[in-house]
Structures are given as C-alpha cells and as structure tokens.
C-alpha positions as CSV (number, residue, x, y, z in Angstrom):
1,M,154.7,103.4,6.7
2,T,156.6,104.6,9.5
3,Y,156.1,107.0,12.6
4,C,158.2,109.6,14.0
5,V,157.8,113.0,15.7
6,A,160.9,115.4,16.6
7,A,160.5,118.4,18.9
8,R,163.0,121.9,19.7
9,L,162.5,123.0,23.3
10,S,163.8,125.8,24.1
11,A,166.0,123.2,26.4
12,G,166.9,120.7,23.5
13,M,166.2,119.1,20.9
14,V,164.5,115.1,20.7
15,F,163.6,112.9,18.0
16,L,162.1,109.1,18.1
17,S,161.0,107.1,15.0
18,D,159.5,103.7,14.6
19,S,161.5,101.4,12.7
20,R,158.7,99.7,11.1
21,T,157.5,98.9,7.1
22,N,155.4,97.2,5.4
23,A,153.9,96.2,2.2
24,G,150.0,95.5,2.6
25,L,150.1,92.5,5.7
26,D,152.1,89.5,4.1
27,H,155.7,91.7,4.0
28,I,156.0,93.3,6.8
29,S,160.0,94.6,7.2
30,T,161.9,96.1,9.8
31,F,164.9,99.3,8.7
32,R,165.6,101.7,10.9
33,K,163.8,105.0,10.6
34,M,166.5,108.2,11.9
35,M,170.1,108.8,10.8
36,V,172.5,110.6,13.1
37,Y,175.2,112.6,11.6
38,E,177.5,113.8,14.2
39,K,181.3,115.9,14.3
40,A,181.2,115.5,18.1
41,G,181.9,119.7,18.5
42,D,181.2,120.8,15.4
43,R,177.8,120.3,14.8
44,F,175.1,117.4,16.0
45,M,172.1,116.4,13.3
46,V,169.8,114.0,13.2
47,L,167.6,113.0,9.9
48,L,164.2,111.1,10.5
49,S,162.4,109.3,7.2
50,A,159.1,108.4,6.6
51,G,157.4,107.5,3.1
52,N,158.9,104.5,0.1
53,L,161.8,103.1,1.8
54,S,164.2,103.0,-1.6
55,I,163.9,106.7,-2.2
56,S,164.9,106.9,1.5
57,Q,167.6,104.7,1.4
58,S,169.0,106.6,-1.8
59,V,168.7,109.7,0.3
60,R,170.5,109.1,3.0
61,E,173.4,107.9,1.1
62,I,173.6,110.5,-1.0
63,L,173.6,112.8,1.4
64,Q,176.8,112.1,2.7
65,V,178.7,113.3,-0.3
66,E,176.3,115.7,-1.9
67,K,177.1,119.0,-2.4
68,V,175.5,123.3,-3.0
69,D,176.7,125.3,-5.5
70,N,178.4,127.9,-3.3
71,G,179.3,130.2,-5.9
72,D,183.4,131.1,-5.8
73,G,183.5,129.6,-2.2
74,P,184.1,125.6,-2.0
75,P,180.7,122.9,-2.2
76,I,178.7,122.5,0.2
77,T,178.1,119.4,1.8
78,I,176.4,118.3,5.5
79,W,180.1,118.5,6.9
80,N,180.9,121.8,5.9
81,A,177.8,124.4,6.2
82,K,178.1,126.7,8.2
83,S,174.3,127.2,9.0
84,M,171.7,124.4,9.5
85,F,169.5,125.9,7.0
86,D,172.4,125.4,4.1
87,A,172.2,121.9,5.8
88,V,168.8,121.2,4.6
89,R,169.6,123.0,1.5
90,V,171.7,119.9,0.8
91,L,169.1,117.4,1.7
92,G,167.0,119.4,-0.8
93,A,169.3,118.7,-3.4
94,A,170.3,115.7,-2.1
95,I,166.0,114.6,-2.5
96,R,166.1,115.6,-5.9
97,R,168.8,113.7,-7.5
98,V,167.3,110.9,-6.5
99,Q,163.8,112.0,-8.4
100,E,166.0,113.2,-11.6
101,Q,167.6,109.9,-11.2
102,D,164.9,107.5,-10.5
103,G,161.5,109.7,-10.6
104,A,160.3,108.0,-13.9
105,A,160.9,104.7,-14.0
106,L,158.5,104.7,-10.4
107,E,155.8,106.5,-11.9
108,A,156.3,103.9,-15.6
109,N,155.9,101.3,-12.5
110,G,152.3,103.7,-11.5
111,I,154.7,103.6,-7.8
112,D,155.1,107.8,-5.8
113,F,158.0,109.7,-5.9
114,N,157.1,110.0,-2.0
115,A,159.4,110.4,1.8
116,H,159.2,113.2,3.7
117,M,161.7,113.8,6.4
118,I,162.5,115.7,9.6
119,F,166.1,117.4,9.8
120,G,167.2,119.4,12.7
121,G,170.1,120.2,14.9
122,Q,172.9,122.4,15.7
123,I,175.9,123.0,14.2
124,A,178.2,125.7,16.1
125,G,178.0,129.2,16.5
126,E,174.3,128.5,15.8
127,A,170.7,128.2,17.2
128,M,168.8,124.8,16.8
129,R,167.0,124.2,13.9
130,L,164.6,121.9,13.0
131,F,162.8,121.3,9.6
132,M,159.9,119.4,8.2
133,V,161.8,118.7,4.2
134,Y,158.9,117.3,1.4
135,S,159.5,115.3,-1.3
136,A,160.2,118.2,-3.9
137,G,162.8,119.1,-1.0
138,N,161.4,121.6,-0.7
139,F,161.3,122.4,3.7
140,I,159.9,124.7,6.3
141,E,161.6,125.7,9.9
142,A,160.3,124.9,13.3
143,T,159.5,127.9,15.9
144,R,158.2,129.0,18.9
145,E,154.7,128.5,17.9
146,T,154.8,125.5,16.3
147,C,158.1,123.6,17.9
148,Y,157.7,119.6,16.7
149,F,157.1,117.6,13.3
150,Q,155.9,114.7,12.9
151,I,155.7,112.5,10.2
152,G,153.9,108.5,8.9
153,E,150.9,108.0,11.1
154,S,151.1,110.7,12.9
155,K,147.5,110.8,14.0
156,Y,146.9,109.1,17.0
157,G,150.1,110.7,18.4
158,K,149.1,113.6,17.6
159,P,146.9,114.8,21.5
160,I,149.5,114.4,24.0
161,L,152.1,116.5,21.6
162,D,149.2,119.4,22.4
163,R,148.7,120.0,24.8
164,V,151.9,119.1,26.2
165,L,154.6,120.1,24.3
166,T,155.6,123.9,24.8
167,P,159.5,125.3,24.3
168,L,159.8,125.5,27.8
169,T,158.8,121.2,28.5
170,P,162.4,120.3,30.0
171,L,163.8,117.5,27.5
172,D,162.6,114.7,30.0
173,E,159.3,116.0,29.9
174,A,159.0,115.6,25.7
175,A,160.9,112.3,25.9
176,K,158.7,110.7,27.3
177,C,155.4,112.9,26.1
178,A,157.4,112.0,22.4
179,L,157.3,108.3,24.1
180,V,153.4,108.0,25.5
181,S,153.3,109.7,21.8
182,M,154.1,106.0,19.9
183,D,153.0,104.7,22.0
184,S,149.9,105.8,21.5
185,S,150.6,105.1,17.5
186,L,151.5,101.5,18.4
187,K,147.9,100.6,20.7
188,S,146.3,102.4,16.8
189,N,148.2,101.5,14.3
190,L,149.0,97.7,12.7
191,S,152.7,99.9,10.8
192,V,153.6,100.9,13.3
193,G,156.2,98.6,16.0
194,L,159.8,98.0,17.7
195,P,162.0,98.4,18.3
196,L,162.2,103.3,18.5
197,D,164.9,104.7,18.2
198,L,165.3,107.8,20.7
199,V,167.8,110.9,20.7
200,V,168.3,113.6,22.9
201,Y,170.1,116.5,22.4
202,Q,171.3,119.4,25.1
203,E,171.4,122.5,23.4
204,G,174.7,123.8,22.9
205,R,176.3,120.0,23.3
206,L,177.2,119.5,20.2
207,Q,177.1,115.0,20.4
208,S,175.1,113.8,22.8
209,E,175.3,110.4,25.1
210,Q,171.3,110.5,25.0
211,I,171.4,107.7,21.7
212,V,168.8,104.2,22.7
213,C,167.5,101.9,20.9
214,I,163.9,100.7,22.3
215,D,163.1,96.9,21.9
216,E,159.5,95.4,23.6
217,H,162.0,93.8,26.1
218,N,163.2,97.7,27.8
219,P,161.8,98.1,31.6
220,Y,161.4,102.4,30.5
221,F,158.9,101.9,27.8
222,R,156.8,98.9,28.8
223,M,156.4,100.9,32.2
224,I,154.7,103.6,29.8
225,R,153.0,101.9,28.1
226,G,150.9,99.8,31.5
227,T,150.4,103.2,32.6
228,W,148.8,105.5,30.3
229,G,146.9,102.5,29.2
230,Q,146.2,102.3,33.3
231,R,145.8,106.4,33.9
232,L,143.7,106.8,30.7
233,R,141.2,104.9,32.5
234,E,141.3,106.2,36.1
235,V,140.4,109.6,33.8
236,F,138.8,108.1,31.6
237,E,135.6,106.6,34.6
238,G,136.7,110.0,36.7
239,I,134.5,111.9,34.0
240,D,130.7,112.2,35.5
241,A,128.0,110.3,33.0
242,P,126.0,112.0,30.9
243,Q,123.0,113.6,32.4
244,W,120.3,114.1,30.8
245,D,117.8,115.9,33.3
246,A,118.4,119.8,32.6
247,G,116.9,120.3,35.9
248,T,118.6,122.4,39.6
249,A,119.9,118.7,40.4
250,A,122.6,118.3,37.4
251,L,125.8,120.3,37.2
252,H,126.5,119.3,34.0
253,P,122.8,118.6,32.0
254,L,123.4,117.4,28.5
255,L,120.4,118.0,27.6
256,T,120.0,122.4,27.6
257,E,117.8,124.4,25.2
258,S,120.2,125.7,22.1
259,P,119.9,129.2,20.9
260,R,120.9,127.9,17.3
261,F,119.9,124.6,17.0
262,E,117.2,122.2,17.8
263,A,117.2,117.9,17.4
264,M,117.1,116.6,13.1
265,R,114.5,114.7,13.8
266,K,110.7,113.7,11.9
267,I,108.4,112.2,13.6
268,H,105.2,110.2,11.8
269,N,102.3,110.9,12.1
270,L,100.0,108.3,11.9
271,S,96.9,109.8,10.9
272,E,98.3,111.3,7.5
273,K,97.2,109.0,4.8
274,V,100.1,107.2,2.7
275,V,99.8,108.4,-1.3
C-alpha cells in the first residue's frame, strides 16, 4: 500500500508520496510513486499513484506515448495538450488501455484492477488544476471547497489536513502540513514507509527546483517527527481531565442531564425470582 497527498492552493501546489509497497509482511519493497513531467516554460505536471504496482507502472510507461483522438486535429498527448483537462483525459485513456490489455488476466488470477492516481500541474495559458483519477479512467477535479486529494492509506493523515489546509494556506505551511500528515500515517500504518518524494510548485513558474527525496536522515523531517509528537502530548496534557461533578464547581462537567438520551443500563433486582 502507500500514501499520497496533493493540494492545490492559491500560491501553488504541493505533492507528497511515500515509496513503500508490500504483498504481505514478507514482501516489502521500495518503489517511487511519483513521476514529474516537465517541459520548462510550457508545462509542469506531477503524477502520484497508489494501488496495484504493476498496473501503475504500466500506466506510467504508456502515458508518455498515449494519444487521444482530437477530431480533425493532431492526436492529443500529455506533451501537446492545451489544457490539464485534456492531459488528464490522456491519463484516463492510458489506464483503460492497460485494463484492456491486462484486466482479463488479472481477473482470472483473482486480482482486482486497482489503480488510483492524482494528477495535477499547470500548462501555459491556463490556471493550475488537480485531479483524482479512478481505476476506470474517470476523474474528478479539486475545487476551492475541496483543495486536496489523498490516495492509499489516507485515514491517519486526514485530520490535520482538514484542520489546517485552505486555498489561502502559504506553500511552506502546506508542505509542513503534508509532512505532518505523512508522519501520522507512518506512525500508524506499516504499509506506509520512507523514503518520501516531495514537490512544491509555485503558481505560474511552469518548472520547480523544490523537489526533494526525504529519507530517515533528513534533518527537517526528523525535526517534524520529534516536534509533532512532543507538541501533541503537551496539548493533550493541557486539556482538563473529565469532571464528573455537575455542580457549580466544575467548569466543564462531563456528567450532565441530557434532554434526548439517558444511559442504557439494566439493574438486577435481587427480589425478583429467576424462573
């Protein structure tokens, strides 16, 4: 399994992925889940993948040469697409081609066609766009209301994203938030693991120098892991313990009467005879 997250913000985009894949506890390996497609000054696109590794690797290879019919014009590829919408259509076609080629054989061996991807970036002449792509090749697009996507083992890293990320979040803050989200996933799930790949893209640049591979020796990520755990404990310890006194002495009493519910309890009456 894996964990990937990407966010589209007003200032730019952030992409982060781990690199662990496993087929049981005895078969754990490292494979990169991120691919950057860049033509400086013209387009900058990032693909993140989760699910069956053989499917996602096949899709990545086909994507570079896949074409989509364009009526009377030349076929559309990721390298000549005029919009990110057309580029993600090419990705969807690549997924469907792999399904046509390998789907029946996978099904015959009891393997689901499982591939989820995040694809985002910017092409000259249009705004940044971010898409979640499903196994059928269909997709949805990020909006201001939902400015990030996750794939893979997403549940452990979601709470911090929901509390922190908005379209106005600065890029460095968003990168920090994504790394904290990843640390939470690393802490709670063995199927997510180092090294990590991080890309931070500034709106309008059509290229990026902020691309880094993060391993266990990376000083910033080591600081994140230690500081986040310590601050969580400090915040937890700063929260009052449950106050069972419903009187005026308790600022936040836990034991109070509820107008809708009462405790679900059965009390044994010793005077009743058991037949």
